[in-house]
N, C-alpha and C positions, 0 to 999 in steps of 0.2 A: 523232566527230561524225557524225550521220546526214545523208546527202546529201538534197537536195530530190527527186532522182529516186527515191530509196528511199522517202521519205515518200509521194510520189504513187503509186508502184506498190503500196505497202502499203495505202493508202486504197482503191485500186481493188479489190484482192484481198479486203479484209475489209468493204467497203461502208460504212466509217465516214465521217462528215462531217468535213471539215477546214476550216481557216481560211486564207484567202489574203489577202496584201497585194499588190496588183496595180497596175501603172502602165498606165493605159488609153491607147487610141489618141488620146484627146482630151487627153493629158498631165495626167491627174488620178490621184491615188492613190485606190484604192478598197479597201474592206475587204469581203470576201465569205466566205460560208459555202457550201461546195460539196460535192457527192458526185461523185467522180471516176468516169467511165464508161469512158474509155480514155486511154491515154498513148502518144505516139510521140516521135520525136526532136525535133520542133519545137513541139508543142502538146499540150494536154490537152482532152478533151471532158468536160464536167461539167455536172450539174444545178446551177444557181445558185439558191439560196434567196432571194436579194435580188430577182432579176429574175423568178423563178418560171418559168424555162425553161432548156432545154439551151443551153449557150454554149461557145465555143471560147476558150481562153486560151493565148496564146503563152508558152512557157516562158521565153523571154528577158525577158518583162515581169513575171514573178512575182518579187517581191522577198522574200517570205517564205511558207512553207507549213508548217503545223503542225497536229497533232491538236488538237481542242478540249479544253481542260483543264476539269475539273470544279471548281467553286468549293467551297472548304472553309468550313464554319461558316455562321452566319447573320447 
């Protein structure tokens, strides 16, 4: 199984957009598409396509991180 840290690091290295399920500070679940700019022990810095700005996401609040899957068929 690929770890979340590995997914975040790979996304930063290859510039791919990933999908996050995130628990916000307002206690809401949010679904975001982001481009990871940097990763450290506590958080990631990423461009959020929902908010259209650079945002910080606490790693502890990220419930899921995955590459965007291409849809098959029509």
